[in-house]
C-alpha positions as CSV (number, residue, x, y, z in Angstrom):
1,X,0.0,0.0,0.0
2,X,1.2,3.5,-0.9
3,X,1.7,5.7,2.1
4,X,2.1,9.4,2.7
5,X,0.2,12.4,1.2
6,X,-0.6,11.9,-2.5
7,X,-1.9,14.9,-4.3
8,X,-4.7,13.7,-6.7
9,X,-5.2,17.0,-8.5
10,X,-8.2,19.3,-8.4
11,X,-7.4,20.4,-4.9
12,X,-7.7,16.9,-3.5
13,X,-5.2,14.9,-1.5
14,X,-5.2,11.4,-0.1
15,X,-3.5,10.8,3.3
16,X,-2.3,7.3,4.3
17,X,-0.3,6.5,7.5
18,X,0.5,3.2,9.2
19,X,-0.2,3.2,12.9
20,X,-1.4,-0.2,14.0
21,X,-1.3,0.3,17.8
22,X,-3.1,3.7,18.0
23,X,-6.7,4.4,18.7
24,X,-7.0,7.5,16.5
25,X,-5.1,9.5,13.8
26,X,-6.1,12.8,12.4
27,X,-4.5,15.1,9.8
28,X,-4.0,18.6,11.0
29,X,-4.0,21.0,8.0
30,X,-2.0,24.0,8.9
31,X,-2.2,26.2,5.8
32,X,-3.9,28.3,4.5
33,X,-6.4,27.7,7.3
34,X,-6.1,25.3,10.1
35,X,-8.4,22.3,10.2
36,X,-8.4,18.8,11.7
37,X,-9.8,15.8,9.8
38,X,-9.9,12.3,11.3
39,X,-8.5,9.4,9.3
40,X,-10.5,6.2,8.9
41,X,-9.0,2.9,10.1
42,X,-8.1,0.4,7.2
43,X,-6.9,-3.2,7.2
44,X,-3.5,-4.1,8.7
45,X,-3.2,-1.0,10.8
46,X,-3.4,1.7,8.1
47,X,-5.4,4.9,8.4
48,X,-6.6,6.9,5.4
49,X,-8.8,9.8,4.3
50,X,-9.2,12.2,1.3
51,X,-9.3,15.9,1.9
52,X,-10.6,18.6,-0.4
53,X,-9.6,22.2,-0.8
54,X,-5.9,21.6,-0.2
55,X,-3.1,22.5,-2.6
56,X,0.5,21.6,-3.3
57,X,2.5,23.5,-0.7
58,X,0.0,22.9,2.1
59,X,1.6,22.2,5.4
60,X,0.3,19.4,7.7
61,X,1.0,17.1,10.6
62,X,-0.6,14.0,12.1
63,X,-2.3,14.2,15.6
64,X,-1.9,10.8,17.3
65,X,-4.5,9.7,19.9
66,X,-5.9,13.2,20.2
67,X,-2.6,14.3,21.8
68,X,0.7,15.3,20.2
69,X,1.2,16.2,16.5
70,X,4.1,15.0,14.4
71,X,5.4,15.2,10.8
72,X,4.4,12.5,8.4
73,X,6.7,9.4,8.5
74,X,6.4,9.3,4.7
75,X,6.7,13.1,4.2
76,X,7.7,14.0,0.7
77,X,9.1,17.4,1.8
78,X,10.1,19.0,5.1
79,X,10.6,22.7,4.2
80,X,11.3,23.7,7.8
81,X,13.5,20.7,8.7
82,X,13.1,17.5,10.6
83,X,11.0,19.1,13.4
84,X,8.7,21.2,11.2
85,X,5.5,20.2,9.4
86,X,5.3,18.1,6.3
87,X,4.3,19.6,2.9
88,X,2.0,18.3,0.2
89,X,3.9,17.9,-3.1
90,X,2.5,17.7,-6.6
91,X,4.6,15.1,-8.3
92,X,3.7,16.2,-11.8
93,X,6.8,17.0,-13.9
94,X,7.5,17.5,-17.6
95,X,10.0,14.7,-18.3
96,X,12.0,14.9,-21.5
97,X,13.9,11.6,-21.1
98,X,11.6,9.5,-23.3
99,X,14.5,8.2,-25.3
100,X,16.4,7.1,-22.2
101,X,17.0,3.3,-22.3
102,X,19.2,3.1,-19.2
103,X,22.8,1.9,-18.8
104,X,23.5,-1.8,-18.5
105,X,24.7,-2.5,-14.9
106,X,27.8,-4.3,-16.1
107,X,28.8,-1.1,-18.1
108,X,28.4,1.4,-15.3
109,X,31.2,3.5,-14.0
110,X,30.1,5.1,-10.7
111,X,30.9,8.6,-9.6
112,X,30.0,9.1,-5.9
113,X,29.2,12.6,-4.9
114,X,28.0,14.5,-2.0
115,X,25.5,17.2,-3.0
116,X,26.5,19.7,-0.3
117,X,30.2,19.8,-1.2
118,X,30.3,18.9,-4.9
119,X,29.6,22.5,-5.9
120,X,29.9,25.9,-4.1
121,X,26.1,26.2,-4.1
122,X,25.5,22.6,-2.7
123,X,22.3,22.0,-4.6
124,X,20.8,19.5,-7.0
125,X,20.5,22.0,-9.9
126,X,24.1,23.2,-9.4
127,X,25.3,19.7,-10.3
128,X,23.9,20.0,-13.8
129,X,26.6,22.4,-15.2
130,X,29.2,19.8,-14.3
131,X,27.6,16.9,-16.2
132,X,29.4,17.7,-19.5
133,X,32.7,17.4,-17.8
134,X,31.8,14.1,-16.2
135,X,30.5,12.8,-19.5
136,X,33.8,13.8,-21.2
137,X,35.6,11.9,-18.5
138,X,33.6,8.8,-19.3
139,X,31.3,8.7,-16.3
140,X,27.9,7.1,-17.0
141,X,26.5,6.8,-13.5
142,X,26.5,9.3,-10.7
143,X,25.9,7.9,-7.2
144,X,24.4,10.5,-4.9
145,X,25.0,10.1,-1.2
146,X,21.8,10.0,0.8
147,X,19.4,12.9,0.4
148,X,16.7,12.0,2.9
149,X,15.9,15.0,5.2
150,X,18.5,15.3,7.9
151,X,18.7,17.7,10.9
152,X,20.4,21.1,10.9
153,X,20.9,24.0,13.2
154,X,18.6,26.6,11.7
155,X,19.7,29.3,14.0
156,X,22.8,30.0,12.0
157,X,23.4,31.3,8.4
158,X,21.0,29.5,6.1
159,X,23.7,28.3,3.7
160,X,25.4,26.5,6.6
161,X,22.4,25.3,8.6
162,X,22.5,21.8,7.1
163,X,25.8,19.9,7.2
164,X,25.6,16.1,7.0
165,X,26.9,13.2,5.0
166,X,23.2,12.1,4.8
167,X,23.2,9.0,6.9
168,X,21.4,10.8,9.7
169,X,18.2,11.1,7.6
170,X,14.9,10.6,9.3
171,X,12.5,11.1,6.4
172,X,13.4,8.6,3.7
173,X,10.8,10.0,1.3
174,X,11.7,13.7,1.7
175,X,14.4,15.3,-0.4
176,X,16.8,17.3,1.7
177,X,15.4,20.9,1.8
178,X,18.8,22.6,1.6
179,X,19.6,20.7,-1.6
180,X,16.5,21.8,-3.3
181,X,12.9,20.7,-4.0
182,X,11.6,17.5,-5.4
183,X,11.3,19.3,-8.7
184,X,14.9,20.3,-8.5
185,X,16.0,16.6,-8.1
186,X,13.8,15.7,-11.1
187,X,15.5,18.4,-13.1
188,X,18.9,16.9,-12.2
189,X,17.8,13.3,-13.1
190,X,16.3,14.5,-16.3
191,X,19.5,16.4,-17.3
192,X,21.6,13.3,-16.4
193,X,19.6,11.1,-18.7
194,X,19.9,13.7,-21.5
195,X,23.7,13.5,-21.1
196,X,23.6,9.7,-21.1
197,X,24.3,9.4,-17.4
198,X,22.4,7.1,-15.0
199,X,21.5,8.2,-11.4
200,X,22.1,5.9,-8.5
201,X,20.7,7.0,-5.1
202,X,22.2,6.0,-1.8
203,X,19.3,4.9,0.5
204,X,19.5,4.0,4.2
205,X,17.1,1.2,5.3
206,X,19.1,0.0,8.4
207,X,18.5,2.9,10.8
208,X,17.1,6.4,11.2
209,X,19.2,9.4,12.5
210,X,19.0,10.4,16.1
211,X,17.4,13.9,15.8
212,X,13.8,14.4,14.5
213,X,13.2,10.6,14.7
214,X,9.5,10.4,15.6
215,X,8.9,7.0,13.9
216,X,8.3,5.2,17.2
217,X,5.4,7.5,18.0
218,X,3.5,6.1,15.0
219,X,4.3,2.4,14.9
220,X,6.8,-0.4,16.0
221,X,9.4,0.5,13.5
222,X,12.2,-0.8,15.8
223,X,12.9,-4.1,17.6
224,X,15.0,-4.7,20.6
225,X,15.8,-8.2,19.3
226,X,18.8,-7.0,17.5
227,X,21.3,-4.1,18.0
228,X,23.0,-2.1,15.3
229,X,25.8,0.5,15.7
230,X,23.1,3.1,15.8
231,X,20.8,1.5,18.4
232,X,17.8,-0.8,18.1
233,X,17.5,-2.4,14.7
234,X,14.7,-1.8,12.2
235,X,11.8,-4.2,12.7
236,X,11.9,-6.4,9.7
237,X,10.9,-9.7,11.3
238,X,9.2,-9.1,14.7
239,X,5.6,-8.5,15.5
240,X,3.8,-6.1,13.1
241,X,6.9,-6.0,10.9
242,X,4.8,-6.1,7.7
243,X,4.2,-2.4,7.8
244,X,7.9,-1.6,8.2
245,X,8.7,-3.8,5.2
246,X,6.1,-2.1,3.2
247,X,7.3,1.3,4.3
248,X,10.8,0.7,2.8
249,X,9.6,-1.2,-0.3
250,X,7.3,1.6,-1.1
251,X,10.2,4.1,-0.6
252,X,12.3,2.2,-3.1
253,X,9.5,2.3,-5.7
254,X,8.8,5.9,-4.9
255,X,12.3,7.0,-6.0
256,X,12.2,4.7,-9.1
257,X,8.7,5.8,-10.2
258,X,8.5,9.5,-9.3
259,X,12.1,10.5,-9.9
260,X,13.2,8.1,-12.6
261,X,16.2,6.9,-10.5
262,X,18.1,4.1,-12.2
263,X,19.5,2.2,-9.3
264,X,19.5,2.3,-5.5
265,X,22.6,1.7,-3.4
266,X,21.5,0.0,-0.2
267,X,23.6,1.2,2.8
268,X,25.2,-1.4,5.1
269,X,22.8,-4.3,4.5
270,X,24.7,-6.3,7.2
271,X,22.7,-4.2,9.7
272,X,19.4,-5.3,8.2
273,X,18.4,-8.2,10.4
274,X,15.7,-10.6,9.3
275,X,15.4,-14.3,10.2
276,X,12.1,-14.7,8.5
277,X,11.6,-17.3,5.7
278,X,11.6,-14.5,3.1
279,X,14.3,-12.0,3.9
280,X,13.4,-8.3,3.4
281,X,16.1,-7.9,0.7
282,X,14.5,-10.7,-1.3
283,X,11.1,-9.1,-1.0
284,X,12.6,-5.7,-2.0
285,X,14.4,-7.2,-5.0
286,X,11.2,-8.9,-6.1
287,X,9.2,-5.7,-5.9
288,X,11.8,-3.7,-7.9
289,X,12.0,-6.5,-10.5
290,X,8.2,-6.5,-10.8
291,X,8.3,-2.7,-11.2
292,X,11.0,-2.9,-13.9
293,X,8.9,-5.3,-16.0
294,X,6.6,-2.5,-17.0
295,X,9.2,0.1,-17.6
296,X,11.3,1.1,-20.6
297,X,14.5,0.3,-18.7
298,X,15.6,-1.9,-16.0
299,X,16.2,-0.6,-12.5
300,X,18.8,-2.0,-10.2
301,X,19.7,-2.6,-6.5
302,X,23.3,-2.5,-5.3
303,X,24.0,-3.6,-1.8
304,X,26.8,-2.2,0.4
305,X,27.9,-5.3,2.4
306,X,30.9,-6.4,4.3
307,X,29.6,-10.0,4.7
308,X,31.4,-11.4,1.7
309,X,28.3,-13.5,1.1
310,X,27.2,-14.1,-2.6
311,X,23.8,-15.2,-1.4
312,X,22.9,-11.5,-1.6
313,X,23.3,-11.4,-5.4
314,X,22.4,-15.0,-6.3
315,X,18.9,-15.4,-7.9
316,X,16.1,-16.7,-5.7
317,X,16.1,-20.0,-7.6
318,X,19.6,-20.6,-6.2
319,X,18.6,-19.6,-2.7
320,X,19.7,-15.9,-3.1
321,X,18.0,-12.6,-2.6
322,X,18.2,-11.5,-6.2
323,X,20.0,-8.2,-5.6
324,X,21.8,-7.1,-8.8
325,X,25.2,-6.3,-7.4
326,X,27.2,-5.7,-4.2
327,X,30.3,-4.1,-2.9
328,X,33.6,-5.9,-2.4
329,X,35.6,-4.2,0.3
330,X,38.4,-6.8,0.0
331,X,39.6,-5.2,-3.3
332,X,39.8,-1.8,-1.7
333,X,41.5,-3.1,1.5
334,X,44.1,-5.1,-0.4
335,X,45.0,-2.3,-2.8
336,X,45.0,0.4,0.0
337,X,47.3,-1.7,2.2
338,X,49.8,-2.2,-0.6
339,X,49.8,1.5,-1.6
340,X,49.9,3.0,1.9
341,X,51.4,0.4,4.1
342,X,48.5,0.7,6.6
343,X,48.2,-2.3,8.8
344,X,45.9,-1.0,11.6
345,X,42.3,-2.1,12.2
346,X,41.0,-4.3,9.4
347,X,44.0,-3.6,7.2
348,X,45.9,-6.1,9.3
349,X,44.1,-8.7,7.3
350,X,45.7,-7.5,4.1
351,X,49.0,-6.3,2.7
352,X,50.3,-9.1,0.5
353,X,50.5,-8.9,-3.3
354,X,48.8,-12.3,-3.3
355,X,45.8,-10.7,-1.7
356,X,45.3,-8.2,-4.6
357,X,45.9,-11.0,-7.2
358,X,43.2,-13.1,-5.5
359,X,40.9,-10.0,-5.5
360,X,41.1,-9.9,-9.3
361,X,40.4,-13.5,-9.9
362,X,38.1,-14.5,-7.0
363,X,36.8,-11.1,-5.8
364,X,36.6,-12.2,-2.2
365,X,39.9,-12.7,-0.6
366,X,38.2,-14.0,2.6
367,X,36.0,-16.8,1.2
368,X,35.7,-18.8,4.4
369,X,39.2,-18.0,5.5
370,X,40.4,-17.0,8.9
371,X,40.5,-13.2,9.3
372,X,42.9,-12.1,12.1
373,X,41.1,-8.8,12.7
374,X,37.7,-10.5,13.0
375,X,39.2,-13.4,14.9
376,X,37.0,-15.8,13.0
377,X,36.5,-17.4,9.6
378,X,34.8,-15.0,7.2
379,X,33.1,-15.0,3.8
380,X,32.3,-17.5,1.1
381,X,33.5,-18.1,-2.5
382,X,31.6,-16.1,-5.1
383,X,33.2,-17.6,-8.2
384,X,29.8,-18.6,-9.5
385,X,28.9,-14.9,-9.8
386,X,30.2,-12.5,-12.5
387,X,32.9,-10.0,-11.6
388,X,30.5,-7.3,-13.0
389,X,28.2,-7.9,-10.0
390,X,30.8,-6.4,-7.6
391,X,31.6,-2.7,-7.1
392,X,35.2,-1.8,-6.2
393,X,37.1,1.4,-5.5
394,X,40.2,2.9,-4.0
395,X,38.5,5.9,-2.5
396,X,34.9,6.5,-1.3
397,X,33.2,8.7,1.4
398,X,33.8,6.1,4.2
399,X,37.4,5.3,3.4
400,X,38.4,9.0,3.2
401,X,36.1,10.1,6.1
402,X,37.3,7.3,8.3
403,X,40.8,9.0,8.3
404,X,41.0,11.2,11.3
405,X,41.4,14.4,9.2
406,X,39.6,13.1,6.1
407,X,42.8,12.9,4.1
408,X,42.4,11.8,0.5
409,X,45.0,9.7,-1.2
410,X,46.3,12.9,-2.7
411,X,47.8,13.7,0.7
412,X,49.0,10.1,1.3
413,X,50.4,8.9,-2.0
414,X,52.9,10.2,-4.6
415,X,51.6,11.3,-8.0
416,X,52.9,7.9,-9.4
417,X,50.9,6.1,-6.7
418,X,47.7,7.9,-7.7
419,X,48.1,6.8,-11.3
420,X,48.8,3.2,-10.2
421,X,45.7,3.2,-8.0
422,X,43.5,4.4,-10.9
423,X,44.9,1.8,-13.2
424,X,44.3,-1.0,-10.7
425,X,40.6,-0.1,-10.3
426,X,39.7,0.8,-13.9
427,X,41.4,-2.2,-15.5
428,X,39.7,-4.6,-13.1
429,X,36.7,-6.6,-14.4
430,X,34.5,-5.2,-11.5
431,X,32.2,-2.2,-11.4
432,X,34.5,0.8,-10.7
433,X,33.5,3.6,-8.3
434,X,35.3,7.0,-8.2
435,X,34.8,9.4,-5.4
436,X,34.2,13.0,-6.4
437,X,37.5,14.8,-7.2
438,X,39.6,11.6,-7.2
439,X,39.9,11.9,-11.0
440,X,42.0,15.1,-10.8
441,X,43.6,14.6,-7.4
442,X,41.4,16.9,-5.3
443,X,43.3,18.4,-2.4
444,X,40.3,19.3,-0.1
445,X,39.7,16.7,2.6
446,X,36.4,14.9,3.1
447,X,35.8,15.0,6.8
448,X,32.9,13.8,9.0
449,X,30.5,16.7,9.5
450,X,27.1,17.2,11.0
451,X,24.8,19.9,12.2
452,X,22.5,19.2,15.2
453,X,20.3,21.6,17.2
454,X,20.4,19.4,20.4
455,X,23.4,20.5,22.6
456,X,23.6,17.1,24.4
457,X,23.6,15.3,21.0
458,X,26.3,17.7,19.8
459,X,28.5,16.8,22.7
460,X,27.8,13.1,22.3
461,X,28.9,13.2,18.6
462,X,32.1,15.1,19.5
463,X,33.0,12.6,22.2
464,X,32.2,9.6,20.0
465,X,34.5,11.0,17.3
466,X,37.4,11.4,19.8
467,X,36.9,7.9,21.2
468,X,36.9,6.4,17.7
469,X,40.5,7.6,17.1
470,X,41.9,7.0,20.6
471,X,42.9,3.5,19.7
472,X,45.1,4.9,16.9
473,X,47.1,7.0,19.4
474,X,46.8,10.2,17.5
475,X,48.2,13.2,19.3
476,X,45.7,15.7,17.8
477,X,41.9,15.7,18.3
478,X,39.8,15.0,15.2
479,X,38.3,18.1,13.5
480,X,35.1,19.2,15.2
481,X,32.2,17.6,13.2
482,X,29.8,20.3,14.3
483,X,31.9,23.1,13.0
484,X,30.8,24.9,9.8
485,X,34.5,25.3,8.9
486,X,34.9,21.5,8.8
487,X,32.1,21.4,6.3
488,X,33.4,24.3,4.2
489,X,36.9,22.8,4.0
490,X,35.4,19.8,2.2
491,X,34.0,21.8,-0.8
492,X,35.7,20.7,-4.0
493,X,38.3,22.9,-5.8
494,X,36.8,22.0,-9.2
495,X,39.0,24.4,-11.1
496,X,42.0,22.2,-10.3
497,X,41.0,19.6,-13.0
498,X,42.4,22.0,-15.7
499,X,45.7,22.7,-13.9
500,X,49.1,21.1,-14.1
501,X,49.4,17.6,-12.8
502,X,45.7,17.6,-11.9
503,X,44.9,17.9,-15.6
504,X,47.4,15.1,-16.3
505,X,45.7,12.9,-13.8
506,X,42.3,13.8,-15.2
507,X,43.5,12.8,-18.7
508,X,44.9,9.6,-17.3
509,X,41.6,8.6,-15.8
510,X,39.8,9.5,-19.1
511,X,42.2,7.3,-21.1
512,X,41.7,4.4,-18.7
513,X,38.0,4.8,-18.8
514,X,38.0,5.0,-22.6
515,X,40.1,1.8,-22.8
516,X,37.7,0.1,-20.4
517,X,34.7,1.1,-22.5
518,X,36.1,0.2,-25.9
519,X,38.7,-2.6,-25.8
520,X,37.2,-6.1,-26.4
521,X,39.3,-7.7,-23.7
522,X,38.2,-5.2,-21.0
523,X,34.6,-5.5,-22.1
524,X,34.8,-9.3,-21.4
525,X,34.0,-9.7,-17.7
526,X,34.4,-13.4,-17.2
527,X,36.5,-15.1,-14.5
528,X,37.4,-17.9,-17.0
529,X,39.1,-15.3,-19.2
530,X,41.5,-14.0,-16.6
531,X,44.4,-14.9,-14.3
532,X,46.5,-13.0,-11.8
533,X,49.9,-13.8,-10.2
534,X,52.1,-12.1,-7.7
535,X,55.7,-11.8,-6.6
536,X,56.1,-10.7,-2.9
537,X,59.8,-10.2,-3.2
538,X,59.5,-7.8,-6.1
539,X,56.1,-6.4,-4.9
540,X,54.5,-7.2,-8.3
541,X,51.0,-8.2,-9.4
542,X,50.5,-9.4,-12.9
543,X,47.0,-9.7,-14.4
544,X,46.2,-11.4,-17.7
545,X,42.8,-10.8,-19.4
546,X,41.8,-12.1,-22.7
547,X,38.9,-12.7,-25.1
548,X,38.5,-14.7,-28.3
549,X,40.4,-12.2,-30.4
550,X,42.9,-10.4,-28.1
551,X,44.9,-10.5,-24.9
552,X,46.1,-7.9,-22.5
553,X,48.6,-8.1,-19.6
554,X,49.1,-5.4,-17.1
555,X,51.9,-5.3,-14.4
556,X,51.6,-3.3,-11.2
557,X,54.8,-2.5,-9.4
558,X,54.2,-1.6,-5.7
559,X,57.9,-1.4,-5.0
560,X,59.6,1.9,-4.3
561,X,62.5,0.7,-6.5
562,X,62.7,-0.3,-10.2
563,X,62.2,-4.0,-10.8
564,X,62.5,-6.3,-13.8
565,X,60.2,-9.2,-14.7
566,X,59.3,-11.4,-17.7
567,X,55.7,-11.5,-19.0
568,X,53.9,-14.8,-18.6
569,X,53.4,-15.1,-22.4
570,X,54.6,-16.9,-25.5
571,X,53.8,-14.0,-27.8
572,X,55.4,-10.7,-28.4
573,X,53.7,-7.7,-27.0
574,X,53.0,-4.0,-27.8
575,X,52.8,-1.4,-25.1
576,X,49.5,0.4,-24.8
577,X,49.9,2.4,-21.6
578,X,52.6,3.1,-19.0
579,X,52.1,5.4,-16.1
580,X,55.8,6.1,-15.9
581,X,55.8,7.8,-19.4
582,X,56.8,11.5,-19.4
583,X,53.5,12.1,-21.3
584,X,51.8,11.2,-18.0
585,X,54.3,13.4,-16.0
586,X,56.1,10.3,-15.0
587,X,59.9,9.8,-14.5
588,X,60.3,8.2,-17.9
589,X,59.4,4.7,-19.0
590,X,62.0,1.9,-19.1
591,X,59.5,-0.5,-20.6
592,X,60.1,-1.1,-24.3
593,X,57.3,-0.2,-26.8
594,X,57.8,-3.6,-28.4
595,X,58.5,-6.5,-26.0
596,X,59.8,-9.8,-27.4
597,X,59.0,-13.1,-25.8
598,X,61.3,-13.9,-22.8
599,X,62.8,-10.4,-22.6
600,X,63.1,-8.5,-19.4
601,X,60.4,-5.9,-18.7
602,X,61.8,-3.0,-16.6
603,X,59.3,-1.2,-14.5
604,X,59.7,2.1,-12.7
605,X,58.8,2.4,-9.0
606,X,55.1,2.6,-8.2
607,X,53.9,2.2,-11.7
608,X,51.6,0.2,-14.0
609,X,52.2,-0.8,-17.5
610,X,49.7,-2.4,-20.0
611,X,50.7,-4.5,-23.0
612,X,48.6,-6.1,-25.8
613,X,49.9,-9.4,-27.2
614,X,50.5,-9.6,-30.9
615,X,48.5,-12.2,-32.6
């Protein structure tokens, strides 16, 4: 059942809310004139009524059991923030994406961005002017960090009132008011489709934020049976859970239907607990698949998961949930450990060249293998799944923001290291994800930032952030997450992508993406057409990929010194790309343009070279 306020036209609106344990629910119309209209009880705990003489822009709240009034749990817009009234929205929009046929999931190149820091304006519509540059780079899917309404301190300057990564949202149907209106988001999606770019929206179905969370006043949205890092878990399998499941399934369909969103990225699904016979994720995937059947293009679900469990993406007939793709943290951790030398926290489980080689061929390094950091066996083999069902990266909002000062790899690696990292990700058979600014070596950090109005909550957030880094024995305190300055420092310096080495790096990324999108070998994403080997002494990883007509070999040198090796091939090879070339602002390549069988290949420190075998 659809929930929320649905404007029917002709000054009529239908209100539907789920409150199975209440005795009465009424809608309080606040503008232009106040009135209170009771809702009628429906089956399974729903309440509903139609109201005349209301218009888009009308403000309203629900009065529960003739006592307190709260915003709509399925509010489509919160113009005054998380504590203010909800607003009726007319979803009519003049779409001009009739020719849009979608991007096949296996072809997507994700570009993760945070609306508030991607542009100086921090709005949906401000993103539109940058789409031609992203298109030129080769990006065909932007992944927008969560936009569900989150809290802000409205007592300060309006432009700085709302500062949040988005994972503290409490109204999953309401677009963040500081980013723009529902219409503004539709304009962005419409423009993306006109540029041949899909839109992936990051949604959070595992918790609500701490401020403005009135869900428990309406219904049993939470269960004490399970705990998450954010408190009691969402109620997906306890008493009266059917309304919670419907709430989130309808939310997914809402974004796909009303906003033409192409795919949803499901945040941290390991915190979605459901021991019922039909897992919530299975039911969600089924609903999205059914929706896609009647559409011009297929919509997708992509799960963020650290479970290393292919059941998530296996089809239901094989006992899976039917999600289209999932993240593979193992690839990031293996590559990051080699590039940076980090061995703290979960990085202690990585650091060998053999780990990265296995990440290429098997995706999961931990496939029911003992993980020292976890102190248990972890994961399961996913070799029956295509590599193109797994998203990989070397930077994302978490991995940068989890650094105490939000340092990007630009601050941690040499220029040669940045090029090597890009090649490792974009020449893999997996779905690559770039984090905004990575492609030109953005120098601004991406730190953790929030804006709350509750002084006690503010202090709790600050204390929690300090405690998080105490184990790492840092001498400094982390940046204040509540400070507007912390937020402003994270704004991109977009002009850099046309300057000096930043422009070289941008061109390097563009060249790699173009190769990925055009070369027949790189278009072949099949485990049976690939192998990877490693040499721990020399700190080398060698990857062979081939198709029926061609073969590529790329060698990655993680050594800080030059090394020599011999390609594992019985054919001569022609060089296609070398990060050490002076044309890429490198120290100068020592790898020959033409490499004969059995001849030494010399690699510069921290470099990647790509050869195509001659037929």
